[in-house]
C-alpha positions as CSV (number, residue, x, y, z in Angstrom):
1,M,145.6,-66.5,-97.9
2,K,144.7,-70.2,-98.3
3,V,147.5,-72.8,-98.1
4,K,147.2,-76.4,-99.2
5,P,150.2,-78.6,-98.1
6,L,151.4,-81.1,-100.7
7,H,151.5,-84.9,-100.4
8,D,152.0,-86.0,-96.8
9,R,152.6,-82.6,-95.3
10,I,150.4,-80.8,-92.8
11,L,150.0,-77.2,-91.6
12,V,149.8,-77.0,-87.8
13,E,148.9,-74.1,-85.5
14,R,150.7,-74.4,-82.2
15,L,148.5,-74.4,-79.1
16,Q,149.4,-72.0,-76.3
17,E,151.0,-73.3,-73.2
18,E,149.8,-72.5,-69.7
19,E,150.8,-69.1,-68.3
20,K,151.3,-70.5,-64.8
21,T,152.3,-73.7,-63.1
22,K,150.0,-76.1,-61.2
23,G,151.3,-74.5,-58.0
24,G,150.1,-71.0,-59.1
25,L,153.4,-69.5,-60.2
26,F,153.5,-67.4,-63.3
27,I,156.0,-68.4,-66.0
28,P,158.0,-65.5,-67.5
29,D,158.2,-65.3,-71.3
30,S,162.0,-65.9,-71.2
31,A,161.5,-69.3,-69.5
32,K,158.7,-70.6,-71.7
33,E,159.4,-73.3,-74.3
34,K,157.6,-73.6,-77.6
35,P,154.6,-75.8,-77.2
36,M,154.8,-79.3,-78.7
37,Q,151.1,-79.6,-79.3
38,G,149.1,-78.2,-82.1
39,K,145.9,-78.3,-84.2
40,I,146.0,-79.4,-87.8
41,V,144.7,-76.5,-90.0
42,A,145.3,-78.1,-93.4
43,S,146.7,-81.3,-94.8
44,G,147.8,-82.8,-98.1
45,N,146.2,-85.7,-99.9
46,G,148.7,-88.4,-98.8
47,R,152.0,-89.9,-99.6
48,I,152.7,-91.4,-103.0
49,T,154.8,-94.6,-103.1
50,E,157.5,-95.4,-105.6
51,D,155.1,-97.6,-107.6
52,G,152.5,-94.7,-107.8
53,K,150.0,-95.8,-105.1
54,K,148.6,-93.1,-102.9
55,I,148.6,-93.8,-99.1
56,P,145.9,-91.7,-97.4
57,M,146.7,-89.6,-94.3
58,D,146.1,-91.0,-90.8
59,V,145.3,-87.5,-89.5
60,K,142.7,-85.0,-90.5
61,V,142.0,-81.2,-90.2
62,G,141.0,-80.4,-86.6
63,D,143.0,-83.2,-84.9
64,I,145.1,-82.1,-81.9
65,V,148.6,-83.7,-82.3
66,L,151.8,-84.0,-80.4
67,F,155.1,-83.5,-82.2
68,A,158.9,-83.4,-81.4
69,K,160.4,-80.1,-80.2
70,Y,162.3,-79.3,-83.4
71,S,159.9,-80.8,-85.9
72,G,158.7,-79.0,-89.0
73,N,159.5,-75.6,-90.5
74,D,158.2,-72.3,-89.1
75,V,156.1,-70.3,-91.6
76,K,154.2,-67.0,-91.2
77,I,150.9,-66.7,-93.1
78,D,148.7,-63.6,-92.7
79,D,150.7,-62.5,-89.6
80,K,150.1,-65.9,-87.9
81,E,152.8,-68.5,-87.2
82,Y,152.4,-72.1,-88.3
83,L,154.5,-75.2,-88.7
84,I,154.6,-77.2,-91.9
85,M,155.7,-80.8,-91.2
86,K,155.5,-84.3,-92.7
87,E,153.0,-86.7,-91.2
88,D,155.9,-88.9,-90.0
89,D,156.9,-86.0,-87.6
90,I,153.7,-86.5,-85.6
91,L,154.2,-88.5,-82.5
92,A,150.5,-88.9,-81.4
93,V,147.0,-87.8,-81.9
94,V,145.3,-86.5,-78.7
95,E,141.8,-88.1,-78.3
96,K,139.2,-86.5,-76.1
């Protein structure tokens, strides 16, 4: 199934966290937190202002982004979990 977010919303796939600490200890599933980093899979066309002007998105498909812990809404598409969030929920873009 193909999903196209509307306006200034994006579809984000969470990136997996490390399975062990820097010291070499393995983290059990019960102690793991949801990752706050993800890859943009799809994005809308941009926000529309009250006077009808379109403001283009600052992010694009393929960008790795950081977001707040409780941002967005969880959705399941083709047995995969994603987040749909507004562009305003993004805290930063990770540059390589």
